[in-house]
All heavy atoms as an XYZ file, in Angstrom:
862
protein
N       0.829     -1.225      0.011
C      -0.011     -0.034     -0.047
C       0.827      1.240      0.012
O       1.908      1.245      0.611
C      -0.893      0.014      1.244
C      -2.136     -0.705      1.091
S      -3.235     -0.264      2.496
C      -4.564     -1.293      2.099
N       0.378      2.319     -0.596
C       1.114      3.509     -0.647
C       0.883      4.279      0.646
O      -0.044      4.052      1.426
C       0.636      4.399     -1.757
O      -0.637      4.792     -1.659
N       1.776      5.247      0.914
C       1.627      6.048      2.138
C       0.356      6.786      2.205
O      -0.286      6.917      3.239
C       2.784      7.029      2.278
N      -0.089      7.349      1.065
C      -1.325      8.017      1.083
C      -2.529      7.190      1.377
O      -3.520      7.693      1.936
C      -1.561      8.770     -0.319
O      -1.544      7.780     -1.335
C      -0.516      9.816     -0.610
N      -2.492      5.880      1.083
C      -3.641      4.952      1.348
C      -3.696      4.721      2.831
O      -4.718      4.356      3.356
C      -3.563      3.737      0.526
N      -2.604      4.820      3.629
C      -2.597      4.450      4.999
C      -2.408      5.603      5.959
O      -2.424      5.431      7.166
C      -1.416      3.495      5.280
O      -0.165      4.077      4.991
C      -1.579      2.200      4.468
N      -2.324      6.776      5.426
C      -2.181      7.946      6.295
C      -3.489      8.212      7.084
O      -4.534      8.104      6.549
C      -1.851      9.239      5.465
O      -0.669      8.983      4.742
C      -1.768     10.491      6.307
N      -3.287      8.404      8.387
C      -4.441      8.557      9.288
C      -5.086      9.879      9.127
O      -4.392     10.963      9.169
C      -3.841      8.443     10.737
O      -4.814      8.898     11.635
N      -6.392      9.792      8.923
C      -7.100     11.134      8.899
C      -7.136     11.787     10.186
O      -7.093     13.051     10.294
C      -8.588     10.933      8.436
C      -8.773     10.640      6.929
C     -10.247     10.314      6.645
C      -8.354     11.805      6.130
N      -7.097     11.034     11.213
C      -7.015     11.568     12.640
C      -5.682     12.348     12.765
O      -5.702     13.540     13.283
C      -7.073     10.519     13.618
C      -7.029     11.068     15.081
C      -7.031      9.993     16.091
N      -8.401      9.423     16.106
C      -8.776      8.375     16.833
N      -7.763      7.688     17.521
N      -9.998      7.868     16.812
N      -4.607     11.748     12.322
C      -3.351     12.450     12.403
C      -3.304     13.656     11.554
O      -2.753     14.773     12.050
N      -3.835     13.747     10.419
C      -3.902     14.863      9.527
C      -4.725     15.971     10.173
O      -4.474     17.168     10.157
C      -4.403     14.505      8.174
C      -3.437     13.781      7.263
C      -4.064     13.310      5.998
C      -2.180     14.605      6.957
N      -5.864     15.551     10.777
C      -6.806     16.516     11.343
C      -6.080     17.145     12.595
O      -6.192     18.353     12.802
C      -8.104     15.788     11.834
C      -9.157     16.762     12.438
C     -10.466     16.111     12.600
N     -11.449     17.025     12.953
C     -11.792     17.196     14.289
N     -11.259     16.535     15.241
N     -12.707     18.134     14.578
N      -5.454     16.286     13.371
C      -4.640     16.847     14.566
C      -3.583     17.687     14.133
O      -3.387     18.808     14.694
C      -4.109     15.643     15.346
O      -5.116     14.818     15.813
C      -3.250     16.108     16.480
N      -2.900     17.384     13.033
C      -1.821     18.243     12.513
C      -2.428     19.673     12.119
O      -1.905     20.650     12.395
C      -1.152     17.642     11.291
C      -0.435     18.597     10.465
C       0.797     19.109     10.855
C      -0.942     19.003      9.179
C       1.505     20.097     10.096
C      -0.239     19.915      8.448
C       0.938     20.448      8.800
N      -3.512     19.607     11.386
C      -4.101     20.866     10.905
C      -4.604     21.820     12.094
O      -4.364     23.043     12.030
C      -5.313     20.576     10.011
S      -4.861     19.960      8.380
N      -5.190     21.211     13.059
C      -5.528     21.981     14.262
C      -4.363     22.532     14.955
O      -4.304     23.773     15.330
C      -6.458     21.146     15.181
C      -7.797     20.885     14.454
C      -6.663     21.894     16.471
C      -8.661     19.876     15.202
N      -3.282     21.726     15.133
C      -2.044     22.221     15.804
C      -1.424     23.300     14.967
O      -0.872     24.255     15.440
C      -1.129     20.985     16.025
N      -1.459     23.081     13.643
C      -0.816     24.125     12.769
C      -1.579     25.430     12.831
O      -0.969     26.519     12.908
C      -0.792     23.575     11.329
N      -2.888     25.339     12.821
C      -3.749     26.621     12.890
C      -3.533     27.286     14.218
O      -3.307     28.576     14.223
C      -5.213     26.248     12.691
C      -6.128     27.424     12.736
C      -7.536     27.111     12.360
N      -8.042     25.831     12.849
C      -8.658     25.694     13.971
N      -8.886     26.735     14.799
N      -9.157     24.526     14.361
N      -3.401     26.600     15.280
C      -3.321     27.182     16.648
C      -1.912     27.385     17.083
O      -1.667     28.183     18.011
C      -4.008     26.289     17.638
C      -5.556     26.094     17.403
C      -6.050     25.115     18.399
C      -6.299     27.403     17.525
N      -0.973     26.760     16.359
C       0.479     26.939     16.652
C       0.746     26.478     18.108
O       1.637     27.013     18.814
C       1.023     28.283     16.396
C       1.039     28.740     14.984
C       2.066     28.113     14.101
O       3.223     28.256     14.424
N       1.620     27.340     13.131
N       0.050     25.431     18.515
C       0.198     24.947     19.914
C      -0.430     23.490     20.052
O      -1.545     23.271     19.672
C      -0.579     25.920     20.857
O      -0.758     25.298     22.192
N       0.424     22.632     20.636
C      -0.082     21.304     20.835
C      -1.018     21.331     22.076
O      -2.035     20.606     22.061
C       1.079     20.417     21.185
C       1.972     19.996     20.018
C       3.093     19.319     20.216
C       1.663     20.376     18.718
C       3.955     18.972     19.107
C       2.462     20.055     17.644
C       3.582     19.323     17.849
N      -0.767     22.223     23.006
C      -1.740     22.354     24.166
C      -3.073     22.782     23.777
O      -4.021     22.191     24.134
C      -1.065     23.325     25.199
C      -1.843     23.518     26.428
C      -1.587     22.331     27.394
O      -0.483     21.708     27.411
N      -2.504     21.920     28.180
N      -3.174     23.846     22.923
C      -4.388     24.320     22.538
C      -5.133     23.277     21.617
O      -6.334     23.200     21.643
C      -4.308     25.646     21.831
C      -3.856     26.811     22.740
C      -4.760     26.987     23.965
O      -5.986     27.028     23.851
O      -4.271     27.061     25.143
N      -4.400     22.655     20.719
C      -4.952     21.617     19.890
C      -5.553     20.501     20.719
O      -6.613     19.997     20.388
C      -3.918     21.086     18.933
N      -4.874     20.086     21.753
C      -5.405     19.083     22.629
C      -6.705     19.500     23.287
O      -7.633     18.691     23.405
N      -6.798     20.782     23.670
C      -8.077     21.211     24.258
C      -9.216     21.110     23.215
O     -10.335     20.723     23.580
C      -7.953     22.637     24.672
C      -7.056     22.872     25.941
C      -6.937     24.311     26.303
C      -5.989     24.514     27.418
N      -5.780     25.929     27.773
N      -8.972     21.534     22.035
C     -10.000     21.410     20.925
C     -10.397     19.951     20.699
O     -11.549     19.645     20.457
C      -9.480     22.091     19.614
C     -10.391     21.716     18.434
C      -9.331     23.520     19.799
N      -9.404     19.056     20.718
C      -9.660     17.679     20.414
C      -9.937     16.776     21.617
O     -10.246     15.583     21.481
C      -8.390     17.090     19.772
C      -8.060     17.669     18.331
C      -6.620     17.329     18.014
C      -9.078     17.207     17.275
N      -9.944     17.435     22.824
C     -10.225     16.689     24.003
C      -9.302     15.547     24.276
O      -9.610     14.427     24.734
C     -11.707     16.184     24.108
C     -12.685     17.278     23.979
C     -13.357     17.464     22.820
C     -12.944     18.100     25.067
C     -14.280     18.496     22.710
C     -13.904     19.105     24.937
C     -14.552     19.389     23.754
N      -8.008     15.826     24.001
C      -6.866     14.942     24.281
C      -5.749     15.722     24.886
O      -5.772     16.918     24.920
C      -6.386     14.147     22.996
C      -5.888     15.162     21.919
C      -7.479     13.222     22.409
C      -5.312     14.379     20.670
N      -4.749     14.993     25.382
C      -3.603     15.717     26.013
C      -2.673     16.232     24.977
O      -2.664     15.829     23.825
C      -2.791     14.746     26.909
O      -2.266     13.754     26.085
C      -3.717     14.103     27.986
N      -1.866     17.251     25.362
C      -0.845     17.729     24.499
C       0.123     16.690     24.086
O       0.617     16.692     22.931
C      -0.158     18.934     25.169
N       0.355     15.787     25.014
C       1.337     14.640     24.713
C       0.737     13.760     23.585
O       1.492     13.342     22.727
C       1.527     13.858     26.012
O       2.272     12.769     25.729
N      -0.637     13.519     23.619
C      -1.213     12.780     22.569
C      -1.141     13.478     21.211
O      -0.917     12.834     20.180
C      -2.674     12.414     22.911
N      -1.315     14.807     21.268
C      -1.179     15.585     20.013
C       0.197     15.440     19.452
O       0.454     15.153     18.312
C      -1.516     17.087     20.216
C      -1.154     17.906     19.084
C      -2.978     17.227     20.575
N       1.160     15.581     20.331
C       2.638     15.471     19.977
C       2.886     14.141     19.351
O       3.621     13.986     18.380
C       3.526     15.732     21.240
O       4.800     15.631     20.850
N       2.362     13.055     20.003
C       2.576     11.668     19.522
C       1.980     11.514     18.140
O       2.666     10.907     17.244
C       1.984     10.681     20.493
C       2.139      9.299     20.072
N       3.411      8.625     20.195
C       1.274      8.364     19.588
C       3.291      7.445     19.708
N       1.992      7.223     19.346
N       0.767     12.023     17.870
C       0.155     11.912     16.540
C       0.955     12.639     15.497
O       1.177     12.139     14.387
C      -1.236     12.440     16.602
C      -2.208     11.419     17.357
C      -3.673     11.919     17.291
O      -4.061     12.584     16.410
N      -4.384     11.577     18.349
N       1.464     13.790     15.868
C       2.268     14.610     14.972
C       3.587     13.888     14.624
O       4.049     13.837     13.526
C       2.581     16.041     15.470
C       1.272     16.753     15.752
C       3.540     16.805     14.578
C       0.411     17.088     14.515
N       4.237     13.360     15.653
C       5.477     12.617     15.527
C       5.295     11.426     14.564
O       6.089     11.154     13.662
C       6.039     12.179     16.879
C       7.310     11.458     16.924
C       8.408     12.308     16.533
C       9.153     12.723     17.785
N      10.297     13.690     17.415
N       4.115     10.731     14.691
C       3.819      9.560     13.842
C       3.684      9.999     12.463
O       4.134      9.376     11.516
C       2.603      8.831     14.327
O       2.747      8.197     15.586
N       3.041     11.076     12.179
C       2.835     11.674     10.938
C       4.165     12.053     10.280
O       4.442     11.779      9.098
C       1.843     12.815     10.936
C       1.479     13.459      9.509
C       0.798     12.410      8.588
C       0.528     14.648      9.818
N       5.003     12.746     11.059
C       6.349     13.133     10.632
C       7.137     11.920     10.197
O       7.889     11.905      9.204
C       7.052     13.951     11.699
C       6.442     15.335     11.905
C       7.106     16.106     13.042
O       7.445     15.500     14.013
O       7.168     17.359     12.894
N       7.102     10.846     10.996
C       7.797      9.614     10.686
C       7.364      9.001      9.411
O       8.105      8.609      8.540
C       7.741      8.701     11.877
C       8.594      9.028     13.013
C       8.420      8.225     14.250
O       7.469      7.419     14.362
N       9.378      8.335     15.238
N       6.046      9.016      9.197
C       5.478      8.423      8.079
C       5.879      9.209      6.829
O       6.199      8.599      5.794
C       3.967      8.410      8.158
C       3.232      7.745      6.973
C       1.712      7.728      7.113
O       1.238      7.941      8.130
O       1.139      7.539      5.998
N       5.819     10.460      6.937
C       6.222     11.333      5.771
C       7.693     11.476      5.603
O       8.210     11.841      4.495
C       5.564     12.714      5.960
C       4.070     12.799      5.975
C       3.580     14.148      6.240
C       3.464     12.247      4.638
N       8.458     11.215      6.653
C       9.876     11.328      6.608
C      10.391     12.746      6.632
O      11.561     12.960      6.239
N       9.642     13.666      7.124
C      10.073     15.125      7.219
C       9.472     15.730      8.481
O       8.387     15.346      8.889
C       9.595     15.910      5.997
C      10.306     15.438      4.725
C       8.141     15.901      5.793
N      10.158     16.686      9.050
C       9.640     17.375     10.158
C       8.532     18.355      9.679
O       8.732     18.987      8.622
C      10.803     18.141     10.818
C      11.866     18.199      9.785
C      11.552     17.049      8.874
N       7.487     18.517     10.490
C       6.462     19.451     10.127
C       6.429     20.658     10.966
O       5.895     21.731     10.633
C       5.074     18.739     10.231
C       4.906     17.491      9.314
C       3.596     16.713      9.627
C       4.970     17.934      7.866
N       7.028     20.547     12.180
C       7.129     21.648     13.099
C       8.554     21.816     13.533
O       9.325     20.815     13.680
C       6.301     21.396     14.357
C       4.791     21.529     14.091
C       4.033     20.317     13.897
C       4.134     22.711     14.224
C       2.679     20.406     13.685
C       2.804     22.788     14.001
C       2.023     21.677     13.773
N       8.942     23.084     13.820
C      10.153     23.409     14.504
C       9.781     23.549     15.961
O       8.952     24.361     16.326
C      10.745     24.661     13.974
C      11.210     24.585     12.542
C      11.701     25.937     11.991
O      11.879     26.857     12.767
O      11.914     25.999     10.789
N      10.379     22.735     16.804
C      10.103     22.825     18.210
C      11.158     23.513     18.915
O      12.317     23.036     18.902
C       9.860     21.442     18.759
C       8.641     20.692     18.157
C       8.793     19.154     18.441
N       7.649     18.480     17.974
C       7.490     17.950     16.747
N       8.384     18.114     15.792
N       6.447     17.188     16.467
N      10.893     24.576     19.587
C      12.013     25.309     20.371
C      11.365     25.807     21.690
O      10.613     26.741     21.693
N      11.668     25.150     22.717
C      11.167     25.559     24.030
C       9.692     25.522     24.069
O       9.115     24.458     23.779
N       9.088     26.631     24.319
C       7.571     26.668     24.280
C       7.061     27.144     22.959
O       5.805     27.229     22.770
C       7.067     27.640     25.367
C       7.350     26.987     26.730
C       6.812     27.960     27.794
N       7.082     27.419     29.095
C       6.217     27.403     30.110
N       5.107     28.061     30.039
N       6.498     26.917     31.237
N       7.979     27.516     22.012
C       7.470     27.990     20.741
C       7.393     26.837     19.715
O       8.179     25.943     19.696
C       8.568     29.008     20.257
C       8.064     29.828     19.094
C       9.040     30.953     18.751
O       9.955     31.155     19.554
O       8.860     31.526     17.657
N       6.268     26.940     18.925
C       6.052     25.921     17.975
C       5.824     26.619     16.628
O       4.939     27.532     16.536
C       4.799     25.130     18.348
C       4.423     23.901     17.546
C       5.477     22.802     17.736
C       3.053     23.375     17.939
N       6.631     26.223     15.571
C       6.452     26.843     14.281
C       6.474     25.856     13.198
O       7.246     24.845     13.279
C       7.661     27.847     14.155
C       7.597     28.731     12.910
C       8.808     29.559     12.833
C       8.812     30.301     11.481
N      10.044     31.114     11.291
N       5.655     26.072     12.198
C       5.625     25.206     10.979
C       6.917     25.269     10.300
O       7.501     26.348     10.083
C       4.419     25.487     10.093
C       3.075     25.055     10.530
C       2.019     25.712      9.665
C       2.945     23.546     10.513
N       7.484     24.174      9.791
C       8.571     24.121      8.830
C       7.913     24.521      7.497
O       6.713     24.571      7.299
C       9.161     22.741      8.686
O       8.216     21.803      8.219
C       9.678     22.253     10.032
N       8.802     24.712      6.451
C       8.252     25.016      5.084
C       7.470     23.882      4.603
O       6.383     24.077      4.029
C       9.457     25.285      4.154
N       7.887     22.607      4.838
C       7.061     21.466      4.457
C       5.709     21.431      5.243
O       4.717     21.097      4.667
C       7.815     20.108      4.641
O       9.091     20.247      3.969
C       7.069     18.972      4.278
N       5.802     21.731      6.481
C       4.602     21.752      7.335
C       3.581     22.776      6.781
O       2.374     22.530      6.748
N       4.109     23.941      6.496
C       3.221     24.979      5.960
C       2.575     24.588      4.604
O       1.357     24.810      4.450
C       3.989     26.318      5.764
C       3.239     27.517      5.295
C       2.179     27.872      6.301
O       2.413     27.978      7.467
N       0.922     28.257      5.731
N       3.408     23.907      3.708
C       2.866     23.490      2.498
C       1.801     22.379      2.681
O       0.634     22.479      2.061
C       3.926     22.953      1.595
N       2.009     21.454      3.581
C       1.063     20.399      3.933
C      -0.221     21.096      4.457
O      -1.338     20.670      4.055
C       1.600     19.433      4.868
C       0.684     18.245      5.241
C       0.358     17.408      3.995
C       1.318     17.409      6.335
N      -0.102     22.010      5.339
C      -1.268     22.657      5.900
C      -2.097     23.372      4.824
O      -3.330     23.205      4.819
C      -0.819     23.629      6.989
C      -2.022     24.347      7.663
C      -2.982     23.662      8.349
C      -2.113     25.704      7.526
C      -4.021     24.282      8.919
C      -3.190     26.414      8.104
C      -4.132     25.666      8.809
O      -5.202     26.346      9.378
N      -1.408     24.019      3.994
C      -2.144     24.681      2.884
C      -2.850     23.746      1.944
O      -3.914     23.990      1.444
C      -1.108     25.600      2.132
C      -0.676     26.813      2.887
C       0.426     27.547      2.213
O       0.818     27.233      1.037
O       0.996     28.536      2.832
N      -2.225     22.557      1.718
C      -2.815     21.552      0.845
C      -3.939     20.782      1.525
O      -4.971     20.419      0.885
C      -1.748     20.584      0.379
C      -0.827     21.141     -0.687
O      -1.115     22.190     -1.272
O       0.326     20.607     -0.810
N      -3.827     20.501      2.817
C      -4.717     19.626      3.517
C      -5.708     20.326      4.304
O      -6.929     19.836      4.528
C      -3.932     18.565      4.366
C      -4.775     17.624      5.112
C      -3.028     17.716      3.439
N      -5.450     21.418      4.880
C      -6.334     22.201      5.796
C      -7.707     22.344      5.304
O      -8.673     21.963      6.002
N      -7.868     22.841      4.121
C      -9.240     23.004      3.595
C      -9.985     21.759      3.333
O     -11.255     21.635      3.518
C      -9.287     23.830      2.310
O      -8.525     23.184      1.284
N      -9.261     20.687      2.991
C      -9.887     19.304      2.747
C     -10.354     18.745      4.123
O     -11.437     18.204      4.160
C      -8.858     18.403      2.177
C      -8.312     18.781      0.755
C      -7.207     17.800      0.352
C      -9.488     18.741     -0.163
N      -9.610     18.946      5.163
C     -10.038     18.474      6.461
C     -11.249     19.240      6.959
O     -12.243     18.588      7.480
C      -8.938     18.562      7.518
C      -7.760     17.641      7.104
C      -9.371     18.261      8.935
C      -8.034     16.140      7.134
N     -11.269     20.595      6.660
C     -12.471     21.323      6.963
C     -13.728     20.835      6.234
O     -14.829     20.804      6.853
C     -12.155     22.798      6.771
C     -11.316     23.434      7.747
C     -11.039     24.879      7.591
O     -11.905     25.525      6.745
O     -10.043     25.446      8.004
N     -13.557     20.510      5.037
C     -14.653     20.001      4.199
C     -15.126     18.679      4.754
O     -16.350     18.492      4.827
C     -14.179     19.821      2.735
C     -14.203     21.101      1.875
C     -13.829     20.697      0.457
O     -12.698     20.316      0.183
N     -14.752     20.846     -0.427
N     -14.274     17.799      5.077
C     -14.643     16.517      5.644
C     -15.390     16.721      6.969
O     -16.474     16.082      7.190
C     -13.411     15.604      5.899
C     -12.821     14.938      4.736
C     -11.496     14.235      5.031
C     -13.801     13.927      4.102
N     -14.896     17.612      7.813
C     -15.572     17.850      9.054
C     -16.958     18.384      8.835
O     -17.941     18.077      9.546
C     -14.793     18.838      9.931
C     -13.613     18.267     10.607
O     -13.424     17.046     10.605
O     -12.727     19.077     11.050
N     -17.089     19.263      7.779
C     -18.440     19.778      7.411
C     -19.405     18.799      6.898
O     -20.532     18.772      7.269
N     -18.975     17.850      6.071
C     -19.772     16.703      5.548
C     -20.188     15.828      6.755
O     -21.460     15.489      6.820
C     -18.928     15.834      4.553
C     -19.704     14.598      4.214
C     -18.776     16.687      3.243
N     -19.319     15.531      7.641
C     -19.693     14.695      8.774
C     -20.692     15.370      9.680
O     -21.713     14.724     10.102
C     -18.423     14.300      9.671
C     -17.489     13.468      8.813
C     -18.803     13.534     10.894
C     -18.010     12.201      8.227
N     -20.480     16.664      9.824
C     -21.470     17.474     10.681
C     -22.853     17.519      9.993
O     -23.868     17.303     10.643
C     -20.871     18.868     10.770
O     -21.802     19.711     11.499
N     -22.827     17.630      8.658
C     -24.137     17.625      7.925
C     -24.834     16.379      8.146
O     -26.083     16.303      8.340
C     -23.873     17.885      6.424
C     -23.520     19.332      6.088
O     -23.613     20.183      7.047
O     -23.056     19.615      5.000
N     -24.131     15.234      8.082
C     -24.780     13.974      8.267
C     -25.330     13.738      9.683
O     -26.369     13.149      9.900
C     -23.832     12.724      7.882
C     -23.948     12.446      6.393
C     -23.147     13.080      5.444
C     -24.836     11.450      5.988
C     -23.235     12.777      4.132
C     -24.908     11.207      4.622
C     -24.113     11.850      3.716
O     -24.211     11.570      2.357
N     -24.532     14.291     10.647
C     -24.948     14.144     12.033
C     -26.158     14.986     12.277
O     -27.052     14.582     13.051
C     -23.852     14.634     12.939
C     -22.710     13.670     13.139
C     -21.664     14.180     14.114
C     -20.533     13.154     14.360
N     -19.492     13.732     15.227
N     -26.319     16.125     11.561
C     -27.455     16.950     11.802
C     -28.540     16.791     10.848
O     -29.595     17.559     10.805
C     -26.950     18.432     11.700
C     -25.973     18.764     12.825
O     -26.056     18.246     13.949
N     -24.995     19.587     12.549
N     -28.446     15.868      9.866
C     -29.449     15.724      8.854
C     -30.752     15.017      9.249
O     -31.733     15.050      8.530
C     -28.859     14.879      7.690
O     -28.754     13.540      8.123
N     -30.776     14.516     10.462
C     -32.002     13.851     10.911
C     -32.106     12.494     10.462
O     -33.122     11.739     10.644
N     -31.075     11.948      9.768
C     -31.114     10.558      9.305
C     -31.165      9.567     10.391
O     -31.734      8.465     10.332
C     -29.884     10.256      8.416
C     -29.867     10.954      7.102
C     -28.551     10.695      6.351
N     -28.389     11.637      5.369
C     -28.441     11.372      4.089
N     -28.847     10.148      3.668
N     -28.264     12.286      3.140
N     -30.626     10.047     11.508
C     -30.620      9.104     12.713
C     -30.925      9.941     13.933
O     -30.018     10.253     14.712
C     -29.218      8.519     12.840
C     -29.230      7.222     13.478
C     -27.735      6.690     13.587
N     -27.036      7.482     14.613
C     -25.930      7.156     15.117
N     -25.246      6.176     14.582
N     -25.349      7.901     15.993
N     -32.091     10.346     14.029
C     -32.484     11.244     15.069
C     -33.344     10.447     16.163
O     -33.954      9.484     15.820
C     -33.203     12.431     14.653
O     -34.432     12.086     14.006
N     -33.381     11.023     17.310
C     -34.137     10.444     18.376
C     -35.152     11.548     18.907
O     -34.775     12.644     19.082
C     -33.236     10.059     19.575
O     -32.282      9.165     19.092
C     -34.074      9.439     20.719
N     -36.316     11.078     19.062
C     -37.316     11.992     19.614
C     -37.684     11.494     21.037
O     -37.980     10.310     21.263
C     -38.633     12.000     18.728
C     -38.306     12.498     17.413
C     -39.713     12.873     19.478
C     -39.490     12.415     16.433
N     -37.635     12.364     21.971
C     -37.974     12.049     23.353
C     -39.360     12.742     23.710
O     -39.426     13.987     23.492
C     -36.899     12.495     24.275
C     -35.710     11.593     24.135
C     -34.723     11.830     25.291
N     -33.677     10.865     25.205
C     -32.475     11.050     25.762
N     -32.238     12.030     26.555
N     -31.574     10.113     25.576
N     -40.190     11.993     24.218
C     -41.459     12.521     24.725
C     -41.560     12.390     26.244
O     -41.334     11.216     26.660
C     -42.643     11.832     24.013
C     -42.543     12.064     22.452
C     -43.946     12.377     24.596
C     -43.514     11.283     21.691
N     -41.710     13.452     26.866
C     -41.797     13.424     28.306
C     -43.220     13.624     28.668
O     -43.922     14.544     28.252
C     -40.911     14.558     28.889
O     -40.987     14.619     30.264
N     -43.710     12.839     29.624
C     -45.056     12.886     30.086
C     -44.981     13.070     31.604
O     -44.287     12.321     32.249
C     -45.855     11.717     29.790
C     -47.319     11.774     30.230
C     -45.887     11.477     28.270
N     -45.732     14.016     32.128
C     -45.792     14.198     33.570
C     -46.438     12.961     34.159
O     -47.401     12.407     33.718
C     -46.621     15.447     33.960
C     -45.952     16.727     33.474
C     -44.609     16.940     34.104
O     -44.380     16.574     35.259
N     -43.644     17.518     33.364
N     -45.942     12.538     35.418
C     -46.518     11.329     36.034
C     -48.032     11.359     36.223
O     -48.641     10.327     36.184
C     -45.733     11.206     37.346
C     -44.572     12.193     37.222
C     -44.905     13.133     36.143
N     -48.558     12.483     36.467
C     -50.002     12.565     36.803
C     -50.852     12.424     35.555
O     -52.026     12.063     35.682
C     -50.405     13.828     37.538
C     -50.101     15.064     36.812
C     -51.046     15.570     35.928
C     -48.854     15.715     36.984
C     -50.767     16.704     35.184
C     -48.672     16.855     36.255
C     -49.588     17.342     35.353
N     -50.360     12.735     34.369
C     -51.105     12.713     33.144
C     -51.656     11.353     32.849
O     -52.850     11.187     32.595
C     -50.359     13.315     32.032
C     -51.061     13.493     30.696
C     -52.296     14.406     30.902
C     -50.193     14.086     29.649
N     -50.875     10.289     32.789
C     -51.423      8.952     32.450
C     -52.430      8.511     33.414
O     -53.401      7.773     33.047
C     -50.149      8.029     32.453
C     -49.016      8.907     32.247
C     -49.428     10.318     32.912
N     -52.364      8.882     34.687
C     -53.335      8.446     35.693
C     -54.687      9.078     35.348
O     -55.719      8.503     35.696
C     -52.874      8.815     37.054
N     -54.710     10.227     34.778
C     -56.023     10.877     34.548
C     -56.651     10.446     33.188
O     -57.809     10.659     32.947
C     -55.785     12.372     34.498
C     -55.533     12.970     35.881
C     -55.467     14.434     35.832
C     -55.245     15.010     37.267
N     -55.235     16.462     37.213
N     -55.765      9.863     32.344
C     -56.267      9.372     31.041
C     -57.029      8.082     31.177
O     -56.560      7.189     31.837
C     -55.132      9.322     30.019
S     -54.449     10.864     29.607
N     -58.117      7.932     30.497
C     -58.788      6.719     30.491
C     -58.631      6.059     29.114
O     -58.811      6.665     28.101
C     -60.300      7.061     30.706
O     -61.029      5.744     30.591
N     -58.271      4.833     29.180
C     -58.017      4.089     27.896
C     -59.200      3.320     27.544
O     -59.289      2.606     26.524
C     -56.838      3.165     28.088
S     -55.275      4.026     28.346
N     -60.315      3.400     28.358
C     -61.534      2.648     27.985
C     -62.379      3.389     27.041
O     -62.381      4.600     27.046
C     -62.339      2.419     29.274
C     -61.629      1.553     30.229
C     -62.503      1.328     31.533
N     -61.585      0.803     32.588
C     -61.895      0.906     33.836
N     -63.003      1.466     34.213
N     -60.990      0.486     34.716
N     -63.073      2.798     26.212
C     -63.986      3.404     25.279
C     -65.337      3.569     25.793
O     -66.022      2.899     26.447
C     -64.038      2.608     23.916
C     -62.716      2.634     23.184
O     -62.006      3.568     23.390
N     -62.489      1.665     22.397
């Protein structure tokens, strides 16, 4: 299989969020994972691609030229995918309706004809 066939969408999404925010910590907050988990996913993506995507220096995080190019190429695609998924979640294809009845109401209703 080629690298593109096995590249994790989760890893690319994590990369795009970290790139946009320039912070693993903030990306973790958005994704509800730890900064360490963000770093691990980015490291895996970098290893898969064979190039660094971020310059890490102390508390500063900056995209490399390759990282910037990848973000420009993939960022809008990830946003589109997120939008499609959101549309399906909100389309009502799989919705639940809850009906709440006060406890006293059934007792007053007569089911006899």
